[in-house]
C-alpha positions as CSV (number, residue, x, y, z in Angstrom):
1,M,120.5,13.6,172.5
2,L,122.2,15.7,169.8
3,A,125.6,14.8,168.8
4,Q,128.1,17.6,169.2
5,I,130.3,18.3,166.3
6,R,133.7,19.4,167.2
7,L,135.5,21.5,164.7
8,P,139.2,22.1,165.0
9,V,140.0,25.5,166.5
10,K,141.7,26.6,163.2
11,A,138.4,25.9,161.2
12,V,136.3,27.9,163.7
13,T,138.7,30.8,163.6
14,T,138.8,30.8,159.8
15,M,134.9,30.7,159.7
16,S,134.6,33.7,162.1
17,R,137.2,35.6,160.1
18,R,135.3,35.0,156.9
19,S,132.0,36.1,158.4
20,T,133.8,39.2,159.9
21,L,135.4,39.9,156.5
22,E,132.1,39.4,154.8
23,S,130.3,41.8,157.1
24,Q,133.0,44.4,156.7
25,L,132.9,44.1,152.9
26,A,129.1,44.3,152.9
27,S,129.2,47.4,155.1
28,I,131.9,49.1,153.0
29,S,130.1,48.3,149.7
30,S,126.8,49.6,151.0
31,E,128.4,52.9,152.1
32,F,130.3,53.2,148.8
33,V,127.1,52.7,146.8
34,T,125.2,55.2,149.0
35,R,127.9,57.8,148.5
36,I,128.0,57.3,144.7
37,V,124.2,57.6,144.4
38,T,124.3,60.7,146.5
39,A,127.0,62.3,144.4
40,I,125.1,61.6,141.2
41,R,121.8,62.8,142.5
42,G,123.5,66.1,143.5
43,A,125.2,66.6,140.2
44,S,123.8,68.4,137.2
45,L,123.2,66.6,133.9
46,S,126.1,68.5,132.3
47,D,128.4,67.4,135.1
48,V,127.4,63.8,134.6
49,V,127.9,64.1,130.8
50,A,131.2,65.8,131.2
51,F,132.4,62.9,133.4
52,S,130.9,60.3,131.1
53,S,132.6,61.9,128.0
54,K,135.9,61.0,129.5
55,N,134.8,57.4,128.9
56,G,133.9,58.2,125.3
57,N,130.0,58.1,125.4
58,G,129.1,61.3,127.1
59,Q,127.7,63.0,124.0
60,A,125.5,60.0,123.2
61,I,124.2,60.0,126.8
62,L,123.4,63.8,126.5
63,E,121.6,63.4,123.1
64,A,119.6,60.4,124.3
65,T,118.6,62.2,127.6
66,T,117.7,65.4,125.8
67,A,115.6,63.6,123.2
68,R,113.8,61.7,126.0
69,L,113.1,64.8,127.9
70,K,111.8,66.6,124.8
71,S,109.5,63.7,123.9
72,S,108.2,63.3,127.5
73,S,107.3,66.9,127.8
74,G,104.2,66.5,125.6
75,G,104.5,62.8,124.7
76,R,103.2,63.6,121.2
77,R,104.6,64.6,117.9
78,P,103.3,67.9,116.5
79,R,100.3,67.6,114.2
80,Q,101.0,66.9,110.6
81,T,100.4,69.9,108.3
82,A,98.1,69.5,105.4
83,D,101.0,69.8,103.0
84,R,102.9,67.1,104.8
85,R,99.8,64.8,104.7
86,A,99.3,65.5,101.0
87,E,102.9,64.7,100.2
88,L,102.7,61.5,102.3
89,A,99.4,60.6,100.6
90,D,101.0,60.8,97.2
91,R,103.9,58.6,98.3
92,I,101.4,56.1,99.7
93,V,99.5,56.0,96.4
94,R,102.7,55.5,94.4
95,T,103.8,52.7,96.7
96,L,100.5,50.9,96.5
97,A,100.3,51.3,92.7
98,T,103.8,49.8,92.2
99,S,103.4,47.0,94.7
100,G,101.1,44.9,92.5
101,E,99.2,43.6,95.6
102,P,97.4,45.1,98.6
103,L,99.7,46.0,101.4
104,G,99.1,46.4,105.1
105,A,99.8,49.8,106.9
106,R,103.0,48.5,108.4
107,A,104.3,47.3,105.1
108,V,103.5,50.7,103.5
109,A,105.2,52.5,106.5
110,S,108.2,50.2,106.1
111,E,108.4,51.0,102.4
112,L,108.2,54.7,103.0
113,G,110.5,54.7,106.0
114,V,108.0,56.4,108.3
115,P,106.3,55.3,111.6
116,A,103.1,53.4,110.9
117,D,101.1,55.7,113.1
118,L,101.8,58.6,110.8
119,L,99.7,56.9,108.1
120,A,96.4,56.9,109.8
121,A,95.2,60.3,108.6
122,P,96.5,60.1,105.1
123,L,95.0,56.6,104.6
124,R,91.7,57.9,105.9
125,E,91.8,60.9,103.5
126,L,92.8,58.7,100.6
127,R,89.9,56.3,101.2
128,A,87.5,59.2,101.5
129,A,88.8,60.5,98.1
130,H,88.5,57.0,96.6
131,R,92.2,57.0,95.6
132,I,92.8,53.8,97.6
133,R,90.6,50.8,98.6
134,K,90.7,49.0,101.9
135,Y,90.3,45.2,102.2
136,G,89.7,43.6,105.6
137,E,89.3,45.2,109.0
138,K,91.5,46.4,111.8
139,R,94.9,44.7,111.9
140,N,94.1,42.6,108.9
141,A,93.4,45.6,106.7
142,T,95.3,45.9,103.5
143,Y,95.2,48.8,101.0
144,A,95.5,49.0,97.2
145,A,95.5,51.9,94.8
146,T,92.3,52.4,92.8
147,G,93.9,54.0,89.8
148,K,92.1,57.3,90.2
């Protein structure tokens, strides 16, 4: 037979008050969050930014959101022009010539301050023109100037 545990009446009342309070707070919180989300969903981006700027970071939010929307529209940068590739190729050759040792694509990109994926076309063109030499394959590839 199970032993019955007798709690003082005061303890039972306190526990029921806590659970009642807990459930009330949970209900109020849920309703509050729902209303906030509904208000934000119904607002325009400029309204949200205007409200956020009162807290000091609205302009940063607007710029980040605008940049993200622009980049997600096509997901790609525009193609490099031939002039831009030629200018980048010259910078690559100068960097490799002054380095004294072969460098990987990421190291070259870091030296030039450009994203590594922008180097693919100029590196390919430089190799075809025999202005640089490639050592290794894929991720282990390094490049050196040939002196031409």
